[in-house]
N, C-alpha and C positions, 0 to 999 in steps of 0.2 A: 464418630468424628475424630479427627486428628487431635491428640492430646496436646502437642506442642502448639498447635494453632489456637486451641481453646485457652491455654494459659496466656498466650500473648494477647488474645482478644480481651481477656479480663484486664490486662495491664494497660492496653492501649485501644480501648473500644472505639473512640471517635476516629482515630487514624486508620484503623483496620477497616472499619465500615466505609470510610471515604475511599480507600484504595479499592475495595471490592466494587463499589459503585462505579468508579472511573473505569475499571477494567471491563465492566459489563455494559457501559453506556455507549461505547464506540469500538470500532474495529481495532484501533491502536491507542495505546497510552504512551505518549511521548514524554521524555524527561522534561522538556520545556513546558509541558502543560502545568505540572505541579512538582517542581524539583524536590521539595522536601518529602512529599508522599512517594515519589518515585524512588528516592533513597530508602524509604522504609520497605518498599517492595523488594528492592535489591538486597537489603540487609537481612530480611526474613524470607528470602526467596524459597527456601526449602519448605517452610511451614505453609506458605501460600500454595506452592506447587503440590504438596501432598494433599492439602485440603481440597483443591479443585479436582485432582485425580481421583481421590477416594469417594468424593460425594457426587461428582458430576461426570466423571470420566473425560474431563477436559484437560488439555495440555497447556501449561503455562510456558510461553517462550519469551525470553528477556535477554537483552544485551545492554550495552552502555547508553543507548539512545532511545530505545523503545521496548514495549512489552505488549503482548497480546495473548488472548485465550483462543485456543483452537479446538473447535467442536467437530467431531467427525461425522455427525449425521443429525437429521431432524427427527425427533421422537414423536411429534404430533402429526399424524398422517393427514389431518385436515389442512395443514399449512401448505402442503404441496411445495411449489417453488418459491413461496414467499418467506420461508424461514431463512433468517440470516445465519448461514453456516460458513460460507466462504465467499470470496470475491467472485461474482458471477458475471460472465460476459455473454453478449448476444452474437452468436455466429462466429465464423472463422475469421472474418476481417477484423473484428474487434479484438479477438484473441491475438492475432498477429500484431496489431497496433500496440497492444499491451506489452508483448514480448519486445517489440522495438523500443518501447519506452525504457525498458530495463537496459537495453543496449545503449540508448541515448544517454541514460543516466551515467553509465560507466564512461562514456565519451566526455560528458560534461565534467566529471570529476577530474579527468586527465587534463582537459583544456583549462579548467579553473584552478589547477594545482591544489586540489582538495583530496582528502581521503574520506571514506565512509564514517570514520570515527571522529572527524573534526566537528567542532561545535557548529560551524557554519555549513549550511546546506547549499548545493548548487542551485542557481536560478537560470531561467531561460525564457525566451519570448516564444509565444505560441507558434508564430510563423517558422521559427527554427525547427521545432518539433515536426510541424507539418511537412516542411521540406525534407526532413530526414526520413519520415515515413514514406513519402512519395518516392524518394530516391531508392530506398531499400526494397519497397514492394515492387518497383519497376525492375530492379535487379533480380529479385527472387522469382517474379512471375512475368517474364517478358512477353508472354503470349496474351496477357490480359489487356484489353483495350479500354477498360473503365478506370484505370489508375491515372488520375490527374489531380491537381491540387484542389480544384473546386469540388470534385466528386468525393475525394477522400475527406475533405473538411466537413462537407454536409452530411454524408452518409455514414462515416465512421467516427471521426474525431469529436464532432459536436456531442453526440450521446455518450461517447466514452469519457470525455473530459468531466462531465457531471458525475459519473461513477467514480472516477479517480479522485475527485474532490470529496465526495461523500464518504468514500472508504479511506480517506486521509493518505493517499499516495502523493497528492499535490495540494498546494494552497495558492490561490490567486492572490497576488500582492495588491493591496489597495493603492489607488492613485487619487489622492484628495482633490476633489473639485475638478477633476480632469476626465473628460469623456474620450475613451480610446476605442479603436477598432479591435475586434477579436484577435486578429493576426498579431497585434502589438501588445496584447495582454502579457504581463510578466507573471510567471509561475515559480514557486519554490518547490523543488523536489524533496519530499519529506523522507525521513529515515526508513519508512516501509519499503522504499525502492531498493535499499541495500540488503533486504532479506531474500532477494532472489539472485541467483548466480547467472550472470550473462552468458558465461561459457556453456553452462548446461542448457540454457534456453536456446542457444544456437542450434543444438541438435533438433529441438522441436521445430524450429523454423525450417530446417533442411527436410525434415520428415513431411511437413506441410507442403513444401515445394515439390517433392517427389510424388506426393499423393495425387497431384493434379492429373 
């Protein structure tokens, strides 16, 4: 086991145990979750990085707003597709809608005069994202007859939004005592969105377009 990590664990057992638990409890550890513990992770990044690499062959990725552990495969063959290794999407349309979320995120940053490093995260109404996905999919796949707002919302975005929330890409903002329609639900785009490069993803969209 990493000597630097062991020495630090002896000095700060409670904090190191807490950081390890937070890193393994969810896909992303955001600075806003536990600012003091996130600072500890940043400060002792090399010790944590070496510990996870040497003992589990996991990669620690961290920036100013979030951190995560990346595991490259499932070791237990009995888990099949149930092992949580990476963000999994169902079918091509969900994948396309996710790529479009990253595009939409970049658009929101520009429109709301924000940068990915700002403390504030962009927010949007579900209907705005729905309109964006329908518009871009219609542009990318003009030959498809099944791309309309109701179909995209029901067949693609409803199941996708649950995954985006579970995997902490998005957070639905509460409305105290107010019942609202899904199209008017306000979401916050969380820092995980900035971990993906919209320019590089554009190539994937074009490849999907030409594959038809």
